[in-house]
N, C-alpha and C positions, 0 to 999 in steps of 0.2 A: 423042815423048811430051812433053806439056806438064807441066813440073815445077811443082807448087804452090810459091809463094814462101814460104809458111808452113804449119805443120800445121793441119788442120781441127779446130776446137774447138766445144764444145757451145753456146757463146753464140750461134752462128749459127742454131740451131734453136729456141731457147726464147724466150718473150716476156721483155721487161724485167721486173724485179722478181721474177725466179725465182731461187731459192736452191738450191744443192746441199748437202744435209744427210744424208749416208749413215750417220747414227747408228743403231745397232740394239742389241739385247740378246740374251742367251743364251736367254731363255725362248722366243723366236720363231725362233732360228737353231740350236738345239741339234742339229737333224738334220744340219746341214751343217758347222758349225764345231767343230773339235776344239781347244778351248782358248780362254780368254777373250781372249787377245791378238789373236785374229782380229777382234774387234770394232773394234780400232784399225786393223788392216791394211786393212780394207775401205774406210776413209775416205780412203785414198791412191789409190784407183783412178782418180779424176778429176783428180788434181793436174796432170798434163801436158796435159789436154784441156779444162779448165774455161774457159779464156779469161778473159773479163771477169766471168763469173758468180761471185758470192761462194761460197766453199767452206768449210764447217766441217769441220776435220780434226784428228786427233790430232797432238800435238807429235812423236810418234815416227815420223811419216811426212813431217815437214816441218822437219827440223833444218836448220841452215845448211849442213852438209855435203851433205845430200840436195838442197837447192835449188840449190846450186852445181853438183852433178853433172848435174842436169837441164839447166842452162844450158850447160855445156860440151858437152853432147850435142846442142845446137841447139834445145832446147825451153825455152819460157818458162813457168815454173810459174804457177798461178792467180794473177791479179793482185790478187784480194781474198781473202786468207786470214784465217780466224778460227780460230786454233789453240787447242785446249783441252787442259787438263791432266787433266781427269776428266769423267765424263759429266754431272755437274751443271752444269758450266760450258758444255758443249756444248749442253745443253738450253736453258740461259738465252740463249745466242746465238740459237738458233732462235726462241725465244719473242719476242725483241726484234724480229726481222725480221717475224714473223707479225703482231705488234701494229701494224706499220707498213704492213700490207697485202700483204706478200710471200707468194709461194707456194713450197712446198717440194717438191723431187723427191728421191726416196730409192730405194735398191736393195732393202733388206729393211725390214720394218716398224720404224718408229722407236720410241724409248722411250715408255713409257706416257703421260707428260705431253703428248706430241705426237700421240697416237692418236685424238683426238676427231674428226678429219677437218677441223677448222677450220684452214685454211692449207695442207693437203696438195693437191698437184696431182691425185693419184689417191686417192680415198677408200679406206680399208682394205677395206671389204666388196667393192669392185670388184677391188682388187688380189688378194685371196684367191680370188675366183671365177675370175679370168682365169688364175691360176697353179696352180689345183687341177687335177691330171691328170684328174679326173673331168669337167672342163668341155670337154675337147678335142673331144668329139662335138658340142657346141653351136657350136664355132668353126671346125671344119674339115669340109668335105664328106666324106661316107662313102667315096667312091671314092679319096680322097687319103690314107686311113688304112690301115695294115696290118690284116689280119683280127684281130679282137679280141673279147673278151667282158668286160663289166663285171660284177663280182660284189659284191653288197652286203655290209655288215659282218656280217650274220647268216647268210650262205650260204657262208662261206669254205671249208667242207668240200668244196665242189664244184670248187674250184680244181685239185685234183690230177687231175681227169679231163678238163680242157679242153685240146684239142689234144694229147691224151695221147701220141701217137707222134711229136711234133715238139718241137724246141727252142722255148722261149718266153721272153719277158721278163715278169716279174710286177712291176707298179708299184703302190706304195701311194699311194692318193689321200687327200689331207688338206688342211685349211685352214690349214696352217702353211707357213712358208718352206721351200723345198726346192731341191735342185740338186746338181750334181757327181755324179749317179748314186747319191746316198745312199738314195733310195727305190726303187731298181730292183734286182731280183734276176734274174740270168740263169740259166735252168734248161735245160741241154742234155740232161738225162736224168732218170730217176726218182730217182737219188740226190740230185741237186740239189733236186728238188721236195720231197724228204723234209725238207729244211732250212727249208722255207717257214714252218712254224708258229713256230719259234724266231726266225727273221729278222723275222717280222711282229710278234712280241711286243714288240720294241724300238721299234715304230713305230705302236703302237695309239692313241696320243694324237691326237685330232682326226680319226681315220680315218673316211672316208666310204665306203670300199670299196676293192677292188683291181681293177686292169685287167690282163688277161692278153692279151698280144699275141704273135702268131705271129712268130718270128724270121725276118726276111726275108734274102735273099742280097743284101746291100747292097755296092755297089762303092765309092761315095763318100758320106760323110755331111757335110752342110753346116750351118753356123750362118749363117742369113740375118739380117743386121742391118738394122734399119729405125728411122726416127724417125717417130712418130705425132704430127702437128701438128694445129692447129685447122683448117687448110685442106686437109689431105690427108696422104699418106704419102710419105716420102722413102726410097728404097732406098740404103743406105750402102755395101753390099758384102757379100761372103760369105767365110767362112774354112772351109777343110777341117778337119774334126775328126780329131785323131789319138788313137788309143786304145791303151792298153797291154794291155787285155783288154776283153771285151764290157761295155758300159755304164760303163766307167771311162775318161773322157777324160783324156789327159795333156798335150795341147797343141793348137795351131792353126797352120795353114799357109795362106799366101795366095800364089797363083801365077797370074798372068794367063793362062798357057797352059792352065790348068784352071779352068773357071768353071761354075757351076750352069746348067742349061738355062733357057731362057726360061719354060718351063712351071713349073719349080720356083720361080722368082722370082715369077711370076704368082700362084701359089698362096699364097706368103708374103705378098704385098701384099694379097691378098683377106682373109687372116686378120687382118692389121693393120687393114684397113678395118672389119672387124667389131668389133675392139676399140675403134676410134675411135668407132664409132656408139654404143657403150655408155658412152663418156665417158673412155676411156683417152687419156692424152697422155704422150709420153716415148719413151725408148729401149726397143726390144724385140729379142729374138733367138730365132729359131725353128729347131729342129733338123729338117732334112729330108734323108732319104737317097734316093739314086738307085740302083735296081738295075741289073743288067748290061744291061738293055734301055733304060735311061734313065728308067724309070717312077719318079716321085717318090712317097715315102711320108713323111707327117709323123709324127714321133715325140714331140716335146715342144715346149711353148710356154713361153717365158720373157718375160713382159711386165715386163722390167726390164733394167738394165745387165747384160751377160754378160761372161764372161772374155775374149772376143775383141773386144769393142767398141773398146777403146783401140787395139789393133793395126789394126783395120779403118779407124779414123779417121786413123791416122798412116801407114799403109802407102804411099800414093802419094807423100807428101812424103819418106818415108824412103828408098824405092828410087830416087826421082828424083834426090836430091842425090848419091847414090853411083853412079848409072847401073847399078843392080842390077835384079833382077826379082822375087826371092822373099823372103818373110819368114816366120820360124818362131819361135814363142814359146819362151822360155827362163826357167826359174825355179828357184832353189835357195836353201836355207837356208845361212847362214854361222855358224860357231861362234865368232864374235867380233864386236866392234863393226864398224859399217859402214865407217868411215873408211879403215882399212888395206886392206880388201877393195876398196873403190872405187878406191883408188890403183892397185891391181894391174890393174884392167880399164879404167883411164882411157883408155889408147891405143885400145882398141876403140870406146869411146864417141866420142872425138874424131874418129876416122876414119869414124864413121857406121855401123860394122859391128854395133854393139850399141846398141839404143834402149831406155832404161829406161821402164817404164810405172808401176812402183810400187816404192818402197824403204821398208823398215821397219827402224828401229833397235831391236835386241833389248832386252827388258826381263826382269825376273824371271818374269813370266807366260809368257814364251816360252822359259824356261830359258836366257836370254842369247842365244838364236839370233836373228840378223838375217835379213832376207829381201831378195833381189834378184830382181825380176821385170821382164821386158821381152821384146824379140824381136831375133833376129839377122837381118841383111840380107845377101844375097849374090845371085849370078847363077844359082845352081842349088841343089838340095837337097843334093847332094854337098859343095858349098863350105860350106853352112851347117853340116854335120856337122864339117867341118875346123875352122871358126872356133869352133864350140861346144867342141871338144876343146881348142883353144888357150886359151879362156877358163877352162876347168876346170883346165888345167895351170897357168895363171897364179895361180889361187886356191889350188891345192894343198891343203894340210892345213886351210885355212880352210873348205873345203866340208864341210857336215854329211853324215854317212852317211845314206843313204836307208833 
């Protein structure tokens, strides 16, 4: 195996004078973020993979202790950091870059002063269209989708009778930021369907309809990561999606002994090309499941940075330097400041067994809880479980109760 000398970073894929500004607000992320502190945590997702690209991020994801921990882990934090203390300062940084002709890439819709479209790599109307679950029929061939029925907002009474004898996933379609299964209701039986009206009432804002999908017998669910560039599509890799229950992903695993089929990748690249033809540029992640016969089914499209993107970019470098094979995501809240917690897991980071992808210093908005996110590297899934237990034991009472 050819071991990359350094981690793969985003500056390789984007034109010069492109800025990473993952600033957002609760009015557009209230479906997925529980707590305003999440507005700051999301700005740390690119810290280890920005490379030379300027990154605007919260001071709570880029303290001196955090930057030092990334370095001892073998990662070089973003070389051009613009650290803000509040959103007004963050917006001002972005405005200054835009005034000089820079373009902004973002994960979720930016604050209102930046939403005009001037300076955004992806105009907001296009972002909302591509990420609305109602648009999947336009972007994916019918044969690559599970059996489904779209129901408009004025015909919702009909939902209870669709695929009546089968388990289904009901998906709220809207023109707001969504993710993490927040707009998906799994209904294995009539009792679950009876909860649909109450579930939907909390998601009525911006609703364009609901999508009822037949629950397929999926063996492996993949998140296919791509970069959509001016000249074409680059396939970054794929992560196995790990679920604690239907529609609720709890993590990602990358294992070279298990890879998506060529057909699955071909379908994903075709979707990305359709997005490119409409003007999209940037990172995207598509959820594609394979049934027991290997037939791919596309479930969700995320034309944005996704939870596995950092792991996908860093995996080859991380396993290569430790001569390992598998990586698996790991994330926990800590009920104390980061510094003593990082001291306890320092050994795992220095040995390359744990790779941080995002660190957050707790604030009053998070009730003092800090956050450690990254992935564990080992030669097998069993070894990952052992290392994960050792990390938890090292943190002990610092770990927040789930």
